[in-house]
C-alpha positions in Angstrom: 18.4 -1.0 4.3 15.8 -2.1 6.7 12.4 -0.9 5.4 10.2 0.4 8.1 6.7 -1.0 7.1 5.2 1.5 9.4 6.4 4.3 7.1 4.4 2.7 4.2 1.4 2.3 6.4 1.6 6.0 7.5 1.8 7.1 3.8 -1.4 5.3 3.1 -3.1 6.4 6.3 -2.2 10.1 5.6 -4.0 10.1 2.2 -7.5 10.3 3.9 -9.1 7.8 1.7 -12.2 7.6 3.8 -13.4 10.9 2.4 -13.5 9.4 -1.1 -16.6 8.0 -2.8 -16.3 4.5 -4.1 -15.9 5.8 -7.7 -13.3 8.2 -6.5 -11.5 5.3 -4.8 -11.6 3.3 -8.0 -10.2 6.0 -10.2 -7.4 6.7 -7.7 -6.6 3.0 -7.7 -6.8 2.8 -11.5 -4.4 5.7 -11.8 -1.8 4.0 -9.6 -2.3 0.7 -11.5 -1.9 2.4 -14.8 1.4 3.7 -13.4 2.5 0.3 -12.3 1.5 -1.4 -15.4 4.7 -1.2 -17.5 6.5 -3.0 -14.6 4.7 -6.1 -15.9 6.1 -5.5 -19.4 9.6 -5.4 -18.1 9.0 -8.7 -16.1 7.5 -10.4 -19.1 10.2 -9.3 -21.5 13.0 -10.5 -19.1 11.3 -13.7 -18.0 9.3 -14.8 -21.0 6.1 -15.1 -19.0 2.6 -13.6 -19.4 0.8 -11.5 -22.0 1.2 -7.8 -21.4 -1.3 -7.0 -24.1 -4.0 -8.8 -22.2 -3.4 -6.7 -19.1 -3.3 -3.5 -21.3 -6.7 -4.5 -22.7 -8.1 -5.2 -19.2 -6.8 -1.8 -18.0 -8.6 -0.2 -21.0 -11.8 -1.9 -20.1 -11.5 -0.7 -16.4 -11.1 2.9 -17.7 -14.0 2.6 -20.0 -16.2 1.4 -17.2 -15.0 4.2 -14.8 -15.5 6.7 -17.6 -19.3 5.8 -17.4 -19.3 4.3 -20.9 -22.0 1.7 -21.4 -19.8 -1.3 -21.0 -20.3 -4.3 -18.8 -17.6 -6.1 -16.9 -17.9 -9.8 -16.2 -15.6 -9.8 -13.1 -15.4 -13.5 -12.9 -14.5 -13.9 -16.6 -11.9 -11.2 -16.4 -10.3 -12.7 -13.3 -10.2 -16.1 -15.1 -8.4 -14.5 -18.0 -5.9 -12.8 -15.7 -5.1 -15.7 -13.5 -2.7 -17.6 -15.9 -0.6 -14.5 -16.3 -0.1 -14.0 -12.5 3.5 -15.1 -11.8 4.5 -17.1 -8.7 7.6 -15.7 -7.1 9.1 -19.1 -6.5 9.2 -19.8 -10.2 11.5 -16.9 -11.0 14.9 -15.8 -9.8 14.7 -12.2 -10.9 13.4 -9.3 -8.7 11.1 -8.1 -11.5 8.7 -10.8 -10.5 7.7 -9.0 -7.4 6.4 -5.7 -8.9 4.7 -7.8 -11.6 2.9 -9.7 -8.8 2.0 -6.4 -7.1 0.5 -5.1 -10.4 -1.5 -8.2 -10.9 -2.8 -7.9 -7.3 -3.8 -4.3 -8.0 -5.7 -5.5 -11.1 -7.6 -8.1 -9.1 -8.5 -5.4 -6.4 -9.9 -3.2 -9.2 -12.0 -5.9 -10.8 -13.3 -7.0 -7.5 -14.2 -3.5 -6.5 -16.9 -3.5 -9.3 -18.7 -6.2 -7.3 -17.9 -5.1 -3.7 -18.4 -1.4 -3.0 -17.4 -2.0 0.6 -13.8 -2.9 -0.3 -11.1 -0.3 0.3 -9.6 -0.4 -3.2 -7.8 2.9 -2.9 -6.1 1.8 0.3 -5.1 -1.6 -1.0 -3.7 -0.4 -4.3 -1.9 2.5 -2.6 -0.2 0.0 -0.3 0.7 -2.2 -3.2 2.5 0.6 -5.0 4.2 1.8 -1.8 5.3 -1.8 -1.0 6.7 -2.1 -4.6 8.8 1.0 -4.1 10.1 0.0 -0.7 10.9 -3.5 -1.8 12.8 -2.1 -4.8 14.8 0.2 -2.7 15.6 -2.5 -0.3 16.8 -4.7 -3.3 19.0 -2.0 -4.6 20.6 -1.5 -1.2 21.3 -5.2 -0.7 22.8 -5.4 -4.2 25.0 -2.4 -3.6 28.5 -2.0 -2.5 27.5 -1.4 1.2 24.5 -3.5 1.9 24.8 -3.0 5.7 24.6 0.8 5.5 21.6 2.4 7.3 19.6 4.4 4.8 16.7 6.6 5.7 13.8 5.6 3.5 12.1 8.9 3.7 15.2 10.6 2.2 15.3 8.6 -1.0 14.2 10.5 -4.1 12.1 7.6 -5.5 10.3 7.3 -2.2 9.6 11.0 -2.1 8.2 10.9 -5.6 6.0 8.0 -4.7 4.6 10.1 -1.8 4.2 13.2 -4.0 2.6 11.4 -6.8 0.0 9.7 -4.6 -0.8 13.1 -2.8 -1.1 14.8 -6.2 -3.5 12.0 -7.6 -5.5 12.3 -4.4 -5.9 16.1 -4.9 -6.9 15.6 -8.6 -9.5 13.0 -7.7 -10.9 15.3 -5.0 -11.0 18.3 -7.5 -12.6 16.4 -10.3 -16.2 15.3 -10.8 -17.5 11.9 -11.7 -17.0 12.1 -15.4 -15.1 10.8 -18.4 -13.1 14.0 -18.3 -11.7 13.3 -14.9 -10.7 9.8 -15.9 -9.0 11.1 -19.1 -7.1 13.8 -17.2 -5.9 11.3 -14.5 -4.8 8.7 -17.0 -3.1 11.3 -19.2 -1.3 12.8 -16.2 0.1 9.5 -15.2 1.1 8.5 -18.7 2.7 11.9 -19.3 5.3 11.0 -16.7 6.5 8.1 -18.8 7.8 6.4 -15.8 6.6 3.7 -13.4 6.5 3.9 -9.6 9.9 2.2 -9.7 11.4 4.9 -11.9 11.4 2.6 -15.0 11.0 4.7 -18.2 8.7 3.6 -20.9 
């Protein structure tokens, strides 16, 4: 399957991120990152690299900050903690390293968004999630019995689910107000699916 990257770009462009406030962008991005987080656990378990509990704790800290709790985030310190746990693709021969890298990139984007309100954190994390899905589908196609077959990306159920999930999250962000309740509802909705953007159950 040849993945048309323009399809991925159109998905992100169609979500109308420009209408979101910076906080709304952050909670949208945090929701997608929460959904991607267990991909790192799968990578860590299979490759023996990284500390999944560290990333879980950092995700909790991000949600606390977005929930307007009186917590401070030392962005530089958090990025230094995360850096040793970011895998390099060349060091591993399993596909799971790529969604793990995408997850870490999303975490970096989120942390940096607390210092730079001009960054397009929703767009960046949306594209990371989309790219993870398209790369995974490409991997499955190449590993299948007929790798030369032409497959329409938009017809794949996992791709459709990615699109629907991002649209649903955007609607929930738009409907909610800037509060801990909105954060809790978004996080619970993502976790209730018990499945990552790659369809990995947890």
